[in-house]
C-alpha positions as CSV (number, residue, x, y, z in Angstrom):
1,M,0.0,0.0,0.0
2,S,1.3,3.4,-0.9
3,T,1.9,5.8,2.0
4,G,2.0,9.0,-0.1
5,T,4.8,10.8,-2.0
6,R,7.8,10.4,0.2
7,F,10.1,10.1,-2.7
8,N,9.0,12.9,-5.0
9,N,11.9,14.2,-7.1
10,Q,14.3,11.6,-5.8
11,T,16.4,9.1,-7.7
12,I,17.2,5.8,-6.0
13,I,19.2,2.8,-7.2
14,V,18.0,-0.8,-6.4
15,T,20.1,-3.8,-7.2
16,G,18.7,-7.3,-7.7
17,A,15.5,-5.6,-8.8
18,G,14.2,-8.2,-11.3
19,S,12.4,-10.3,-8.7
20,G,11.6,-10.8,-5.0
21,I,12.6,-8.1,-2.5
22,G,14.2,-5.9,-5.1
23,K,11.2,-5.8,-7.4
24,A,8.8,-5.2,-4.5
25,T,11.0,-2.3,-3.3
26,V,11.2,-0.7,-6.8
27,T,7.4,-1.1,-7.2
28,R,6.8,0.7,-3.9
29,L,9.3,3.5,-4.6
30,L,7.6,4.1,-8.0
31,Q,4.2,4.3,-6.3
32,E,5.6,6.9,-3.9
33,G,7.0,9.3,-6.6
34,C,10.5,8.1,-7.0
35,T,12.7,7.7,-10.2
36,V,14.3,4.3,-9.9
37,I,17.4,2.8,-11.5
38,A,16.8,-0.9,-11.3
39,T,19.6,-3.3,-12.0
40,D,19.6,-7.1,-12.3
41,I,21.7,-9.8,-13.9
42,S,18.6,-10.9,-15.9
43,A,17.9,-8.6,-18.9
44,Q,14.6,-10.5,-19.5
45,R,13.3,-9.9,-15.9
46,L,14.1,-6.2,-16.2
47,T,12.4,-6.0,-19.7
48,D,9.3,-7.7,-18.4
49,F,9.3,-5.5,-15.2
50,K,9.6,-2.3,-17.2
51,A,6.7,-3.3,-19.5
52,E,4.6,-3.9,-16.4
53,Q,5.3,-0.4,-15.1
54,G,4.2,1.4,-18.3
55,N,5.3,5.0,-18.3
56,A,6.7,5.0,-14.7
57,P,10.1,6.7,-14.3
58,L,12.0,3.4,-14.3
59,E,15.4,3.0,-15.9
60,T,16.9,-0.5,-16.1
61,V,20.5,-1.7,-16.3
62,A,21.1,-5.4,-16.9
63,G,24.4,-7.0,-16.0
64,D,26.5,-8.6,-13.4
65,I,26.9,-6.2,-10.5
66,C,30.4,-7.6,-9.9
67,D,31.4,-6.1,-13.3
68,E,32.7,-2.5,-12.8
69,S,31.6,-1.6,-16.2
70,V,28.0,-2.4,-15.1
71,I,28.5,-0.1,-12.1
72,Q,29.6,2.6,-14.4
73,R,26.4,2.1,-16.5
74,I,24.3,2.3,-13.4
75,M,25.9,5.6,-12.5
76,E,25.4,7.0,-15.9
77,A,21.7,6.0,-15.9
78,A,21.3,7.6,-12.5
79,G,22.8,10.9,-13.5
80,P,24.4,13.5,-11.2
81,H,22.0,13.3,-8.3
82,I,21.4,10.1,-6.3
83,D,19.3,10.2,-3.2
84,G,19.4,6.5,-2.2
85,L,20.9,3.1,-2.8
86,V,19.5,-0.3,-2.0
87,N,22.2,-3.0,-2.1
88,N,19.9,-6.0,-2.5
89,A,21.5,-8.3,-5.0
90,G,22.7,-11.5,-3.5
91,I,23.2,-15.2,-4.0
92,T,23.1,-18.3,-1.8
93,D,25.8,-20.9,-1.2
94,G,24.0,-24.2,-1.2
95,F,24.4,-24.3,2.6
96,L,27.9,-25.6,2.2
97,P,29.8,-25.7,5.5
98,N,33.5,-24.8,5.7
99,A,34.8,-28.3,5.1
100,E,32.7,-28.6,1.9
101,V,32.7,-25.2,0.3
102,D,34.7,-25.0,-2.9
103,N,36.8,-22.0,-4.0
104,A,34.4,-21.0,-6.9
105,T,31.4,-20.9,-4.6
106,W,33.3,-18.9,-1.9
107,D,34.7,-16.4,-4.4
108,R,31.4,-15.8,-6.2
109,V,29.3,-15.4,-3.0
110,I,31.8,-13.0,-1.5
111,A,32.0,-11.0,-4.8
112,V,28.2,-10.6,-5.2
113,N,27.1,-10.3,-1.6
114,L,30.0,-8.2,-0.2
115,T,32.5,-6.8,-2.7
116,A,29.8,-5.5,-5.1
117,V,28.1,-3.7,-2.1
118,M,31.3,-1.9,-1.3
119,K,32.0,-0.9,-4.9
120,L,28.6,0.5,-5.7
121,T,28.5,2.3,-2.3
122,R,31.9,3.7,-3.1
123,A,30.6,4.9,-6.5
124,V,27.6,6.8,-5.1
125,L,29.3,8.3,-2.0
126,P,31.0,11.3,-3.8
127,L,27.6,12.5,-5.2
128,M,25.9,12.1,-1.8
129,I,28.7,13.9,0.0
130,D,28.5,16.8,-2.5
131,A,24.7,16.9,-1.9
132,G,25.0,16.6,1.9
133,K,22.4,13.9,2.1
134,G,21.7,10.3,1.1
135,S,20.3,7.0,2.4
136,I,21.9,3.6,1.8
137,V,20.2,0.4,2.8
138,N,22.2,-2.9,2.7
139,I,20.4,-6.2,2.7
140,S,22.1,-8.6,5.1
141,S,20.4,-11.7,6.5
142,E,19.2,-13.5,9.6
143,A,22.2,-15.7,8.8
144,A,24.3,-12.9,10.2
145,T,22.9,-13.6,13.7
146,R,22.3,-17.4,13.8
147,L,23.4,-20.6,12.0
148,A,21.1,-20.5,9.0
149,A,23.3,-20.8,5.9
150,G,26.6,-22.1,4.7
151,A,30.1,-20.6,5.4
152,A,30.3,-18.3,2.4
153,Y,26.9,-16.8,2.7
154,T,27.2,-16.4,6.5
155,A,30.6,-14.7,6.2
156,S,29.3,-12.3,3.5
157,K,26.3,-11.2,5.4
158,Y,28.2,-10.7,8.7
159,A,30.6,-8.5,6.7
160,V,27.7,-6.5,5.2
161,I,26.8,-5.5,8.8
162,G,30.4,-4.4,9.4
163,L,30.4,-2.4,6.2
164,T,27.1,-0.8,7.1
165,K,28.3,0.3,10.5
166,N,31.6,1.5,9.2
167,N,30.0,3.6,6.5
168,A,27.6,5.1,9.0
169,A,30.4,6.0,11.4
170,F,32.3,7.8,8.6
171,Y,29.5,9.4,6.7
172,T,26.5,10.1,8.9
173,R,28.3,13.4,9.8
174,K,28.2,14.1,6.1
175,G,24.4,13.7,6.0
176,I,24.5,10.1,4.6
177,R,22.6,7.5,6.6
178,T,23.5,3.8,6.2
179,N,21.4,1.0,7.6
180,A,21.0,-2.8,7.1
181,V,17.9,-4.9,7.0
182,L,18.1,-8.6,8.0
183,P,15.4,-10.7,6.4
184,G,14.5,-14.1,7.7
185,G,12.7,-16.4,5.4
186,V,11.1,-14.6,2.4
187,A,8.8,-16.1,-0.2
188,T,10.6,-15.4,-3.4
189,N,11.5,-17.3,-6.6
190,I,15.1,-17.7,-5.6
191,E,16.1,-21.3,-5.2
192,A,18.3,-22.3,-2.2
193,P,18.9,-26.0,-2.5
194,F,20.9,-27.9,0.1
195,K,24.1,-29.2,-1.4
196,S,25.3,-30.7,1.9
197,E,23.6,-33.6,3.7
198,Y,25.5,-32.6,6.8
199,A,24.2,-29.1,6.7
200,M,20.6,-30.4,6.3
201,E,21.1,-32.5,9.4
202,V,22.5,-29.7,11.5
203,L,20.2,-26.9,10.3
204,G,17.0,-28.9,10.5
205,K,16.3,-27.8,14.1
206,A,17.0,-24.2,13.4
207,F,14.7,-24.1,10.5
208,S,11.9,-25.9,12.4
209,M,11.7,-22.9,14.7
210,A,11.6,-20.3,11.9
211,P,8.4,-18.3,11.5
212,A,6.4,-18.5,8.2
213,P,8.2,-16.8,5.3
214,A,7.5,-13.0,4.9
215,S,6.4,-11.5,1.7
216,S,8.7,-9.4,-0.4
217,E,6.2,-6.5,0.1
218,Q,6.8,-6.7,3.9
219,L,10.5,-6.4,3.4
220,A,10.0,-3.5,0.9
221,A,8.0,-1.6,3.6
222,A,11.0,-1.8,6.0
223,I,13.5,-0.9,3.3
224,T,11.6,2.2,2.0
225,W,11.1,3.4,5.6
226,L,14.8,3.4,6.1
227,L,15.3,5.2,2.7
228,S,12.8,7.9,3.6
229,D,13.0,10.9,5.9
230,D,10.6,9.1,8.2
231,S,13.8,7.4,9.6
232,A,15.8,10.7,9.5
233,N,17.5,10.0,12.9
234,I,18.4,6.3,12.1
235,S,21.9,5.4,10.9
236,G,24.2,2.5,11.6
237,T,21.2,0.4,12.6
238,V,20.6,-3.3,11.9
239,L,16.9,-3.9,11.5
240,N,15.7,-7.5,11.8
241,S,12.6,-8.1,9.6
242,D,12.2,-11.8,10.4
243,G,8.9,-12.3,12.1
244,G,10.6,-12.5,15.5
245,W,13.0,-15.3,14.5
246,S,15.9,-13.4,16.1
247,T,14.2,-13.7,19.5
248,L,14.1,-17.4,19.5
């Protein structure tokens, strides 16, 4: 449900925008008056999404967020004024524990879930610093607070929290707020198969206590709140949006 026009005349970048949490966040931002730069690795998902939105102020950039040329294209599409960034793009790791994770899985998960977050944040910061304002929301995970994933995914999402707090410590004084959202289970089309029998055995109890999956729209509500001036005094915060799973 739209809550008004909180984002009139604003431009916000959302990664991983072709489906799930990213798509729901873009949809809500558009409903609230925002111009959105949506990026995703799937050109087809973005093409379909843009067609659904008709004449809405939605620009799309397809490509691998780990590719610095893609980051450059995102910046060019956004133009000289960027009000917000949602670092949402992420991949899972097959729940592979440390003894089973292969180098390719580790390197790819860290590249997408952490290094790309740093690089795109680094790209937008000079514009935000010049403007004296901005809001960055990083999507971490409940896996950063409990055993709920494999080694690579867990490490990447813990690190996203560290990057969030570091960015807030350095740049809140410049008018740039940085916060993180930690989803629990979310009903999306992203597949997360177990590639480890041992992980399935160990994680079974943890998952049996998890609340029912949230909707992408519920996560989008939290993300857009943190982007907006409604949360003007919030920076360096880690917001669990997990149906209370973090309390169990």
